[in-house]
C-alpha positions as CSV (number, residue, x, y, z in Angstrom):
1,X,-2.5,-5.4,22.5
2,X,-0.9,-8.1,20.4
3,X,2.9,-7.9,20.0
4,X,4.0,-6.4,16.7
5,X,5.2,-9.0,14.2
6,X,9.0,-9.3,13.9
7,X,8.9,-11.3,10.7
8,X,6.5,-12.2,7.9
9,X,6.1,-15.6,9.5
10,X,4.5,-13.9,12.5
11,X,2.0,-12.0,10.5
12,X,-1.5,-13.5,11.0
13,X,-2.9,-15.3,8.0
14,X,-5.6,-13.2,6.2
15,X,-8.4,-13.9,3.8
16,X,-8.7,-10.9,1.4
17,X,-12.2,-9.5,0.8
18,X,-13.9,-10.1,-2.5
19,X,-13.7,-6.4,-3.3
20,X,-9.9,-6.5,-3.3
21,X,-9.8,-9.7,-5.4
22,X,-12.2,-8.1,-8.0
23,X,-10.2,-4.9,-8.1
24,X,-7.0,-6.9,-8.6
25,X,-8.5,-9.0,-11.4
26,X,-9.8,-5.8,-13.1
27,X,-6.4,-4.2,-12.8
28,X,-4.7,-7.2,-14.4
29,X,-7.1,-7.1,-17.3
30,X,-6.7,-3.4,-17.8
31,X,-2.9,-3.8,-17.7
32,X,-3.2,-5.9,-20.9
33,X,-4.7,-3.0,-22.7
34,X,-2.6,-0.3,-21.2
35,X,0.9,-1.9,-21.3
36,X,1.5,-3.4,-24.7
37,X,3.6,-6.4,-25.6
38,X,5.9,-4.2,-27.7
39,X,6.9,-2.3,-24.6
40,X,4.8,0.9,-25.3
41,X,2.1,2.4,-23.2
42,X,-1.4,3.3,-24.3
43,X,-0.8,6.7,-22.8
44,X,-4.0,8.3,-24.1
45,X,-6.2,5.8,-22.4
46,X,-4.0,5.7,-19.3
47,X,-4.4,9.5,-18.9
48,X,-8.1,9.4,-19.4
49,X,-8.5,6.7,-16.7
50,X,-6.2,8.6,-14.3
51,X,-8.5,10.6,-11.9
52,X,-6.8,13.9,-11.1
53,X,-7.1,16.1,-8.0
54,X,-6.5,19.8,-8.4
55,X,-4.2,21.7,-6.0
56,X,-6.2,24.4,-4.3
57,X,-5.2,26.9,-1.6
58,X,-8.5,26.2,0.1
59,X,-8.0,23.4,2.5
60,X,-9.3,19.9,1.5
61,X,-9.4,17.4,4.4
62,X,-7.4,19.9,6.5
63,X,-4.6,20.3,4.0
64,X,-3.9,23.1,1.4
65,X,-2.0,22.4,-1.8
66,X,-0.1,24.3,-4.4
67,X,1.7,23.2,-7.6
68,X,5.1,24.8,-8.4
69,X,7.4,24.1,-11.4
70,X,10.8,23.0,-10.1
71,X,12.5,22.6,-13.5
72,X,11.6,25.0,-16.4
73,X,13.2,22.8,-19.1
74,X,11.2,19.7,-18.3
75,X,8.2,21.5,-16.9
76,X,8.1,19.1,-13.9
77,X,6.3,20.2,-10.8
78,X,6.2,19.6,-7.1
79,X,2.9,19.7,-5.2
80,X,3.4,21.4,-1.8
81,X,0.9,20.3,0.8
82,X,0.5,22.0,4.2
83,X,-1.7,21.1,7.2
84,X,-4.0,23.8,8.4
85,X,-5.2,24.6,11.9
86,X,-8.8,24.1,13.0
87,X,-9.2,27.8,12.2
88,X,-8.3,27.0,8.6
89,X,-4.9,28.7,8.8
90,X,-1.4,27.3,8.1
91,X,0.7,26.6,11.1
92,X,2.8,29.6,12.3
93,X,5.5,27.4,13.6
94,X,8.0,25.6,11.4
95,X,7.2,22.0,10.6
96,X,9.1,18.9,9.4
97,X,9.4,18.3,5.7
98,X,8.5,15.1,3.9
99,X,9.8,14.8,0.3
100,X,7.5,12.2,-1.2
101,X,8.0,10.2,-4.4
102,X,4.9,8.5,-5.9
103,X,4.7,5.0,-7.2
104,X,3.3,3.6,-10.5
105,X,6.1,1.4,-11.8
106,X,8.0,4.4,-13.1
107,X,5.4,4.3,-15.9
108,X,2.1,5.6,-14.6
109,X,0.4,8.5,-12.7
110,X,1.7,11.6,-11.1
111,X,1.4,13.9,-8.0
112,X,-2.2,14.9,-9.1
113,X,-3.4,11.3,-9.4
114,X,-6.0,10.7,-6.7
115,X,-4.2,7.9,-4.8
116,X,-1.0,9.8,-4.5
117,X,-2.6,13.2,-3.8
118,X,-4.5,11.4,-1.0
119,X,-1.3,9.8,0.3
120,X,0.5,13.1,0.4
121,X,-2.5,14.9,2.1
122,X,-2.8,12.1,4.7
123,X,0.9,12.3,5.4
124,X,0.8,16.0,5.8
125,X,-2.2,15.8,8.2
126,X,-1.2,12.7,10.2
127,X,2.5,13.7,10.5
128,X,1.8,17.4,10.9
129,X,4.4,18.1,8.2
130,X,4.8,20.0,5.0
131,X,4.9,17.5,2.1
132,X,6.6,18.2,-1.2
133,X,5.3,15.6,-3.6
134,X,7.6,15.2,-6.6
135,X,6.6,14.7,-10.2
136,X,9.0,13.0,-12.6
137,X,9.0,12.0,-16.2
138,X,7.7,8.6,-17.0
139,X,9.0,5.5,-18.8
140,X,9.1,4.1,-21.5
141,X,9.2,7.5,-23.1
142,X,11.8,8.5,-20.6
143,X,14.0,5.7,-19.3
144,X,16.5,5.3,-16.5
145,X,18.1,7.5,-15.2
146,X,15.6,10.3,-16.1
147,X,13.4,9.6,-13.0
148,X,16.4,9.8,-10.6
149,X,17.7,12.9,-12.3
150,X,14.3,14.6,-12.1
151,X,13.9,13.8,-8.4
152,X,17.4,14.9,-7.5
153,X,16.8,18.1,-9.4
154,X,13.7,18.6,-7.2
155,X,15.8,18.1,-4.1
156,X,18.2,20.7,-5.4
157,X,15.2,23.0,-5.9
158,X,14.1,22.4,-2.3
159,X,17.6,23.1,-1.1
160,X,17.6,26.5,-3.0
161,X,14.2,27.4,-1.5
162,X,15.3,26.6,2.0
163,X,18.4,28.7,1.5
164,X,16.3,31.7,0.3
165,X,15.1,33.8,3.2
166,X,11.5,34.6,2.9
167,X,10.7,31.8,0.5
168,X,7.5,29.9,1.0
169,X,9.4,26.7,2.1
170,X,12.0,28.5,4.3
171,X,9.2,30.3,6.2
172,X,7.3,27.0,6.9
173,X,9.9,24.2,7.1
174,X,12.5,23.3,9.7
175,X,15.4,22.1,7.4
176,X,17.0,20.0,10.2
177,X,13.8,17.8,10.2
178,X,13.6,16.5,6.6
179,X,12.4,13.1,5.6
180,X,12.3,11.1,2.3
181,X,9.4,8.8,1.6
182,X,8.1,6.9,-1.3
183,X,5.9,4.0,-2.2
184,X,6.6,1.2,-4.7
185,X,8.7,2.7,-7.5
186,X,8.8,5.9,-5.4
187,X,10.3,3.8,-2.6
188,X,13.0,2.7,-5.0
189,X,13.6,6.4,-5.8
190,X,13.7,7.3,-2.1
191,X,16.5,4.8,-1.6
192,X,18.6,6.3,-4.4
193,X,17.8,9.9,-3.3
194,X,19.0,8.9,0.2
195,X,22.3,7.7,-1.3
196,X,22.7,10.9,-3.4
197,X,21.9,13.1,-0.4
198,X,24.7,11.3,1.5
199,X,27.1,11.9,-1.5
200,X,26.3,15.6,-2.0
201,X,26.0,18.8,0.0
202,X,22.3,19.6,0.3
203,X,22.6,21.9,3.3
204,X,20.6,23.2,4.9
205,X,18.5,20.1,4.2
206,X,19.2,17.5,6.8
207,X,17.7,14.0,6.1
208,X,16.6,12.7,9.4
209,X,15.0,9.5,8.2
210,X,13.7,7.6,5.1
211,X,10.5,5.7,4.6
212,X,10.2,3.0,1.9
213,X,6.6,1.9,1.5
214,X,6.6,-1.5,-0.2
215,X,9.6,-0.5,-2.3
216,X,9.9,-1.7,-5.9
217,X,13.1,-3.9,-6.1
218,X,13.9,-6.8,-8.3
219,X,16.5,-9.1,-9.8
220,X,17.1,-11.7,-12.4
221,X,16.9,-14.7,-10.1
222,X,13.3,-15.3,-8.9
223,X,12.6,-15.0,-5.2
224,X,10.8,-17.7,-3.3
225,X,7.6,-15.7,-3.1
226,X,7.7,-14.8,-6.8
227,X,7.9,-18.5,-7.6
228,X,5.2,-19.4,-5.2
229,X,2.7,-16.5,-6.0
230,X,3.4,-15.1,-9.5
231,X,-0.2,-13.9,-9.6
232,X,0.0,-11.9,-6.4
233,X,-2.8,-9.4,-5.9
234,X,-2.5,-6.0,-7.7
235,X,1.2,-6.5,-8.7
236,X,1.8,-9.8,-10.6
237,X,5.2,-11.1,-11.7
238,X,4.3,-10.4,-15.3
239,X,3.4,-6.8,-14.6
240,X,6.6,-6.3,-12.5
241,X,8.7,-7.7,-15.3
242,X,7.0,-5.4,-17.8
243,X,7.6,-2.3,-15.7
244,X,11.3,-3.1,-15.3
245,X,11.7,-3.7,-19.0
246,X,10.0,-0.3,-19.8
247,X,12.2,1.5,-17.3
248,X,15.7,0.1,-17.5
249,X,18.1,1.0,-20.4
250,X,17.5,-1.2,-23.5
251,X,19.5,-4.4,-23.3
252,X,19.7,-4.3,-19.5
253,X,18.5,-7.2,-17.3
254,X,17.0,-7.0,-13.8
255,X,20.4,-7.2,-12.2
256,X,20.9,-3.6,-13.3
257,X,21.7,-1.7,-10.0
258,X,18.5,0.4,-10.3
259,X,16.5,-2.8,-9.9
260,X,18.8,-5.1,-7.9
261,X,20.1,-2.5,-5.5
262,X,22.4,-4.9,-3.7
263,X,23.1,-7.2,-6.7
264,X,26.3,-8.1,-8.5
265,X,26.4,-4.7,-10.3
266,X,25.4,-2.5,-7.4
267,X,27.4,0.4,-6.0
268,X,29.0,-0.2,-2.6
269,X,27.3,2.2,-0.2
270,X,28.6,0.6,3.0
271,X,30.8,3.5,3.7
272,X,28.1,6.2,3.5
273,X,26.6,7.8,6.5
274,X,22.9,7.0,6.0
275,X,19.9,8.0,8.2
276,X,17.5,5.5,9.8
277,X,15.2,3.8,7.4
278,X,11.7,2.4,7.9
279,X,10.7,-0.3,5.4
280,X,7.1,-1.6,4.9
281,X,6.5,-5.0,3.5
282,X,3.4,-7.3,3.3
283,X,2.7,-11.0,3.6
284,X,0.8,-10.8,0.3
285,X,3.2,-8.6,-1.6
286,X,5.0,-10.1,-4.6
287,X,8.1,-8.2,-3.6
288,X,8.3,-9.2,0.1
289,X,11.5,-11.3,-0.1
290,X,13.3,-8.4,-1.8
291,X,12.1,-5.9,0.7
292,X,13.2,-8.0,3.7
293,X,16.5,-8.8,2.0
294,X,17.1,-5.1,1.5
295,X,16.6,-4.4,5.2
296,X,18.8,-7.3,6.2
297,X,21.6,-6.1,3.9
298,X,21.3,-2.6,5.2
299,X,21.6,-4.0,8.8
300,X,24.7,-6.0,7.7
301,X,26.3,-2.8,6.7
302,X,25.6,-1.3,10.1
303,X,22.7,0.9,9.0
304,X,19.7,1.5,11.3
305,X,16.7,-0.1,9.7
306,X,13.3,-1.0,11.0
307,X,10.7,-3.2,9.2
308,X,7.0,-3.0,9.5
309,X,5.5,-6.4,8.7
310,X,1.9,-6.1,7.5
311,X,-0.7,-8.5,6.0
312,X,-1.1,-6.2,3.0
313,X,-0.8,-6.9,-0.7
314,X,1.1,-4.5,-2.9
315,X,-0.4,-1.0,-3.1
316,X,-3.0,-1.7,-0.5
317,X,-1.8,1.5,1.2
318,X,-3.7,3.5,-1.4
319,X,-7.0,2.2,0.1
320,X,-8.4,4.1,3.1
321,X,-7.7,1.6,5.9
322,X,-4.2,0.8,4.6
323,X,-3.3,4.4,4.2
324,X,-4.5,5.2,7.7
325,X,-2.2,2.5,9.2
326,X,0.8,3.3,7.1
327,X,0.7,7.0,7.7
328,X,0.2,6.5,11.5
329,X,3.3,4.3,11.5
330,X,5.2,7.0,9.5
331,X,4.2,9.6,12.0
332,X,5.4,7.4,14.9
333,X,8.8,6.9,13.1
334,X,9.2,10.6,12.5
335,X,8.3,11.4,16.1
336,X,11.0,9.0,17.4
337,X,13.6,10.8,15.4
338,X,12.8,14.5,16.1
339,X,11.4,14.4,19.6
């Protein structure tokens, strides 16, 4: 077995298949129609193109699902996904909990969107864990800090459920074995929810670890790979800039702390007690320099961080083979922290 890469330089060079290149080109063309120059979204078309998966108590791929409103005012939901036994029943023993935040540039899709429903289901099955996948309101209709406020509200809801004897979550989840996970914009959210969890009393919720899957970070100054490969597969520099402009408060630049998490305006989190973090990055991901720099800065602050170096492009984890590898690595990370 080949040694696991310890840097992007050690990742084997890869030629991407034509199918991935065609998908990326089609995605770029569609972005022109969906994400307008004036900063608005063609929400009607985006919703029509967004393939949804219903939550059903009957198992699909070995996982049952249920949608629950966590905030009556905003009507935002969580999707609770539970692995089932070979006999088709939910586990009688308590399981770890993964609180999952979906990607989409803060702008697109939700927990019912097929890629993120699949990711949550695969995490539940591969990690043998209950997954609470969190919906949040989308930009530009709702800008920063709405997404963070929604997600923290969901975490407070989870806290209340775990405090309530006999609730669905308290009967199925081991609160001392909770994990945060998110991909792309959801990875960004997972970072900030980790920080908020360290600053607030969420007991009995105990965050054992955090998984950032190709997290969406940025900054005003261009990174070396952004300069070298502005037309990176699936997520281009132009698209990344558009998403940040749609999400951040009007008049803000990309050194806003939500984007440049360790930039000149960032909060000092060096004194916080943070759980171990697993960061995924890819040798063809536009954001690779920022993801690696994030891990290095966390290590400088004395935090426990591990990086998984892949030969993926951004969002390749929503495709079957990528999803299989990423979720297997997440399961290994979780096992190392709870065994």
